[in-house]
C-alpha positions as a Markdown table, in Angstrom:
| # | Residue | x | y | z |
|---|---|---|---|---|
| 1 | Met | 0.0 | 0.0 | 0.0 |
| 2 | Thr | 1.4 | 3.4 | -1.0 |
| 3 | Thr | 1.0 | 6.5 | 1.0 |
| 4 | Asp | -1.2 | 8.0 | -1.8 |
| 5 | Glu | -3.5 | 4.9 | -1.7 |
| 6 | Met | -3.8 | 5.1 | 2.1 |
| 7 | Met | -4.7 | 8.8 | 1.9 |
| 8 | Arg | -7.4 | 8.2 | -0.7 |
| 9 | Met | -9.2 | 5.5 | 1.3 |
| 10 | Ser | -11.1 | 7.8 | 3.7 |
| 11 | Pro | -11.7 | 11.6 | 3.7 |
| 12 | Val | -11.0 | 11.8 | 7.4 |
| 13 | Ile | -8.3 | 9.8 | 9.3 |
| 14 | Pro | -9.2 | 9.5 | 13.0 |
| 15 | Val | -6.2 | 10.6 | 15.1 |
| 16 | Leu | -6.6 | 8.6 | 18.3 |
| 17 | Val | -5.0 | 9.0 | 21.7 |
| 18 | Leu | -5.9 | 5.7 | 23.4 |
| 19 | Asp | -5.2 | 4.7 | 27.0 |
| 20 | Gly | -6.2 | 2.1 | 29.5 |
| 21 | Asp | -7.1 | -1.5 | 29.1 |
| 22 | Gln | -10.1 | -1.6 | 26.7 |
| 23 | Asp | -11.4 | -3.5 | 23.7 |
| 24 | Trp | -9.7 | -1.5 | 21.0 |
| 25 | Ala | -10.7 | -4.0 | 18.3 |
| 26 | Lys | -14.3 | -3.0 | 19.0 |
| 27 | Leu | -13.4 | 0.6 | 18.4 |
| 28 | Ala | -11.7 | -0.3 | 15.1 |
| 29 | Glu | -14.8 | -2.3 | 14.0 |
| 30 | Thr | -17.0 | 0.7 | 14.7 |
| 31 | Phe | -14.9 | 3.0 | 12.6 |
| 32 | Val | -14.6 | 0.5 | 9.7 |
| 33 | Gly | -18.3 | -0.2 | 9.8 |
| 34 | Ala | -19.0 | 3.6 | 9.6 |
| 35 | Gly | -16.7 | 4.0 | 6.5 |
| 36 | Leu | -13.5 | 5.1 | 8.1 |
| 37 | Arg | -10.9 | 2.4 | 7.5 |
| 38 | Val | -7.7 | 4.3 | 8.1 |
| 39 | Leu | -6.9 | 4.8 | 11.8 |
| 40 | Glu | -3.9 | 6.6 | 13.3 |
| 41 | Ile | -2.9 | 5.6 | 16.8 |
| 42 | Thr | -0.6 | 8.1 | 18.4 |
| 43 | Leu | 2.4 | 6.8 | 20.4 |
| 44 | Arg | 1.6 | 9.1 | 23.3 |
| 45 | Thr | 0.3 | 6.5 | 25.8 |
| 46 | Pro | 1.4 | 3.2 | 27.3 |
| 47 | Ala | -1.6 | 1.5 | 25.6 |
| 48 | Ala | -0.8 | 2.7 | 22.1 |
| 49 | Leu | 1.2 | -0.4 | 20.9 |
| 50 | Glu | -1.3 | -2.8 | 22.3 |
| 51 | Ala | -4.1 | -0.8 | 20.6 |
| 52 | Ile | -2.3 | -1.1 | 17.3 |
| 53 | Arg | -1.9 | -4.9 | 17.8 |
| 54 | Gln | -5.6 | -5.3 | 18.5 |
| 55 | Met | -6.9 | -2.9 | 15.8 |
| 56 | Ser | -4.6 | -4.2 | 13.1 |
| 57 | Lys | -6.3 | -7.6 | 13.3 |
| 58 | Val | -9.7 | -6.2 | 12.5 |
| 59 | Pro | -10.8 | -7.0 | 8.9 |
| 60 | Gly | -10.8 | -3.9 | 6.7 |
| 61 | Ala | -8.9 | -1.7 | 9.1 |
| 62 | Ile | -5.7 | 0.1 | 8.0 |
| 63 | Val | -3.9 | 0.9 | 11.2 |
| 64 | Gly | -0.9 | 3.2 | 11.5 |
| 65 | Ala | 1.2 | 4.8 | 14.2 |
| 66 | Gly | 1.4 | 8.5 | 14.8 |
| 67 | Thr | 3.8 | 10.7 | 16.8 |
| 68 | Val | 6.7 | 8.5 | 15.5 |
| 69 | Leu | 9.9 | 10.4 | 16.3 |
| 70 | Asn | 12.7 | 8.0 | 15.8 |
| 71 | Gln | 13.9 | 4.5 | 14.8 |
| 72 | Lys | 12.9 | 3.0 | 18.1 |
| 73 | His | 9.3 | 4.2 | 17.7 |
| 74 | Leu | 9.3 | 3.0 | 14.1 |
| 75 | Asp | 10.5 | -0.5 | 15.0 |
| 76 | Glu | 8.0 | -0.8 | 17.9 |
| 77 | Ala | 5.1 | 0.4 | 15.7 |
| 78 | Val | 5.9 | -1.9 | 12.8 |
| 79 | Gly | 6.4 | -4.8 | 15.2 |
| 80 | Ala | 2.9 | -4.2 | 16.6 |
| 81 | Gly | 1.4 | -4.3 | 13.1 |
| 82 | Ala | 1.4 | -0.7 | 12.0 |
| 83 | Gln | 0.8 | -0.4 | 8.2 |
| 84 | Phe | 1.7 | 3.3 | 7.9 |
| 85 | Ile | 3.8 | 5.8 | 9.9 |
| 86 | Val | 3.0 | 9.4 | 10.7 |
| 87 | Ser | 5.5 | 11.9 | 12.2 |
| 88 | Pro | 5.0 | 15.5 | 13.4 |
| 89 | Gly | 8.0 | 16.6 | 11.4 |
| 90 | Leu | 10.5 | 15.5 | 8.8 |
| 91 | Thr | 14.0 | 14.3 | 9.5 |
| 92 | Glu | 16.3 | 12.5 | 7.1 |
| 93 | Pro | 17.2 | 9.6 | 9.5 |
| 94 | Leu | 13.6 | 8.7 | 10.1 |
| 95 | Ala | 12.5 | 9.2 | 6.5 |
| 96 | Lys | 15.2 | 6.8 | 5.3 |
| 97 | Ala | 14.4 | 4.3 | 8.1 |
| 98 | Val | 10.7 | 4.3 | 7.1 |
| 99 | Ser | 11.6 | 3.9 | 3.5 |
| 100 | Arg | 13.7 | 0.8 | 4.3 |
| 101 | Ser | 10.8 | -0.6 | 6.4 |
| 102 | Gly | 8.5 | -0.6 | 3.3 |
| 103 | Val | 5.4 | 0.9 | 5.1 |
| 104 | Ala | 3.6 | 4.0 | 4.0 |
| 105 | Tyr | 4.9 | 7.3 | 5.4 |
| 106 | Leu | 3.2 | 10.6 | 6.1 |
| 107 | Pro | 5.8 | 13.1 | 7.5 |
| 108 | Gly | 4.8 | 16.5 | 8.9 |
| 109 | Val | 5.7 | 19.7 | 7.1 |
| 110 | Ala | 4.9 | 23.3 | 7.7 |
| 111 | Thr | 7.2 | 25.3 | 5.4 |
| 112 | Ser | 8.5 | 25.2 | 1.9 |
| 113 | Ala | 11.9 | 24.2 | 3.2 |
| 114 | Asp | 10.3 | 21.1 | 4.8 |
| 115 | Ile | 8.7 | 20.2 | 1.5 |
| 116 | Met | 11.9 | 20.7 | -0.4 |
| 117 | Arg | 13.8 | 18.4 | 2.0 |
| 118 | Gly | 11.0 | 15.8 | 1.6 |
| 119 | Leu | 11.2 | 16.0 | -2.2 |
| 120 | Asp | 15.0 | 15.4 | -2.0 |
| 121 | Leu | 14.2 | 12.3 | 0.0 |
| 122 | Gly | 11.7 | 11.1 | -2.7 |
| 123 | Leu | 8.5 | 12.1 | -0.8 |
| 124 | Asp | 5.6 | 13.9 | -2.2 |
| 125 | Arg | 2.8 | 13.2 | 0.2 |
| 126 | Phe | 2.8 | 15.1 | 3.5 |
| 127 | Lys | 0.9 | 15.8 | 6.7 |
| 128 | Phe | 0.4 | 19.6 | 6.9 |
| 129 | Phe | 0.9 | 20.2 | 10.7 |
| 130 | Pro | -0.1 | 22.0 | 12.7 |
| 131 | Ala | -2.6 | 23.1 | 10.0 |
| 132 | Glu | -4.5 | 25.9 | 11.6 |
| 133 | Ala | -1.6 | 27.3 | 13.7 |
| 134 | Ser | 0.6 | 27.2 | 10.5 |
| 135 | Gly | -1.7 | 29.6 | 8.7 |
| 136 | Gly | -4.7 | 27.5 | 7.8 |
| 137 | Ile | -6.0 | 27.2 | 4.2 |
| 138 | Pro | -4.3 | 30.4 | 2.9 |
| 139 | Ala | -0.9 | 28.9 | 4.0 |
| 140 | Leu | -1.7 | 25.6 | 2.3 |
| 141 | Lys | -2.7 | 27.3 | -0.9 |
| 142 | Ala | 0.5 | 29.3 | -0.9 |
| 143 | Leu | 2.6 | 26.2 | -0.3 |
| 144 | Ser | 0.9 | 24.1 | -2.9 |
| 145 | Gly | 1.5 | 26.7 | -5.6 |
| 146 | Pro | 5.2 | 26.1 | -6.2 |
| 147 | Phe | 4.8 | 22.3 | -5.6 |
| 148 | Gly | 2.0 | 21.3 | -7.9 |
| 149 | Ser | 2.4 | 17.6 | -7.6 |
| 150 | Ile | 2.4 | 17.2 | -3.8 |
| 151 | Arg | -0.7 | 16.4 | -1.8 |
| 152 | Phe | -1.5 | 16.9 | 1.9 |
| 153 | Cys | -3.3 | 15.5 | 4.9 |
| 154 | Pro | -3.9 | 18.6 | 7.1 |
| 155 | Thr | -4.0 | 17.9 | 10.8 |
| 156 | Gly | -4.2 | 20.1 | 13.8 |
| 157 | Gly | -7.2 | 22.3 | 14.3 |
| 158 | Ile | -9.4 | 20.4 | 11.8 |
| 159 | Arg | -12.9 | 20.2 | 13.2 |
| 160 | Pro | -16.3 | 19.0 | 12.0 |
| 161 | Asp | -17.3 | 22.5 | 11.0 |
| 162 | Asn | -14.2 | 23.2 | 8.9 |
| 163 | Ala | -13.2 | 19.8 | 7.6 |
| 164 | Ala | -15.2 | 20.1 | 4.4 |
| 165 | Glu | -13.6 | 23.4 | 3.5 |
| 166 | Trp | -10.1 | 21.8 | 3.8 |
| 167 | Leu | -11.2 | 18.8 | 1.8 |
| 168 | Ala | -12.4 | 21.0 | -1.0 |
| 169 | Glu | -8.8 | 22.1 | -1.6 |
| 170 | Pro | -7.3 | 20.3 | -4.7 |
| 171 | Ala | -4.0 | 19.7 | -2.9 |
| 172 | Val | -5.8 | 17.9 | 0.0 |
| 173 | Leu | -6.5 | 14.2 | -0.2 |
| 174 | Cys | -7.7 | 13.7 | 3.4 |
| 175 | Val | -7.6 | 15.4 | 6.8 |
| 176 | Gly | -6.7 | 14.1 | 10.2 |
| 177 | Gly | -9.2 | 14.6 | 13.0 |
| 178 | Thr | -9.1 | 14.2 | 16.8 |
| 179 | Trp | -12.8 | 14.8 | 17.4 |
| 180 | Leu | -14.0 | 11.3 | 16.4 |
| 181 | Tyr | -13.2 | 9.6 | 19.7 |
| 182 | Arg | -12.8 | 10.7 | 23.3 |
| 183 | Ala | -12.2 | 8.5 | 26.3 |
| 184 | Gly | -15.5 | 7.2 | 27.6 |
| 185 | Asp | -17.4 | 7.6 | 24.4 |
| 186 | Ser | -20.1 | 5.1 | 23.6 |
| 187 | Met | -19.7 | 3.2 | 20.3 |
| 188 | Asp | -23.0 | 4.7 | 19.2 |
| 189 | Ala | -21.5 | 8.2 | 19.5 |
| 190 | Val | -18.3 | 7.1 | 17.7 |
| 191 | Asp | -20.4 | 5.6 | 14.9 |
| 192 | Glu | -22.5 | 8.7 | 14.5 |
| 193 | Arg | -19.4 | 11.0 | 14.2 |
| 194 | Ala | -17.6 | 8.6 | 12.0 |
| 195 | Arg | -20.5 | 8.3 | 9.5 |
| 196 | Ala | -20.7 | 12.1 | 9.3 |
| 197 | Ala | -17.0 | 12.3 | 8.7 |
| 198 | Ala | -17.1 | 9.6 | 6.0 |
| 199 | Ala | -19.9 | 11.5 | 4.2 |
| 200 | Leu | -17.5 | 14.6 | 3.9 |
| 201 | Arg | -15.8 | 13.2 | 0.8 |
| 202 | Thr | -16.1 | 15.8 | -2.0 |
């Protein structure tokens, strides 16, 4: 699976911070059933790797690891079953390590220099992060002008009320959203939000 293929599977990628001892497979089943197959589990909690293990076994789920900062994180995530890697920034050592691993990669960029460094490393699909704090849609339009072939997944400040506006941009293939699951949510609530997000595809 290429990064481009992964980005085109769902209009919204749930960005999930998961903690505690729960049935994470059930959460993945809920998202997949609602039409959101691509799930990013951030490596910010002790439960993250176990969540990746459980969720990656759910039929139809494409599970990846976010907040990957270095080779150690990469090895742990891939070992747990992650099919793609997301990082908040772009460094040469991590980019080369992910390339060797063979999994899809979505590195974070916020400037033209970031993008040029990524292009030098053979990358042309990026996470625009933090999207709103980095200037929002006007900034993305300005960045996409000189780099016509690149495509983005904006993350950071994307909400249900502005996701469609981001998705309407030609350079945007999908967005990352943190609003789709919060600790303690019922699966019915998650299902409702996920179905609304899946319907945002333009």
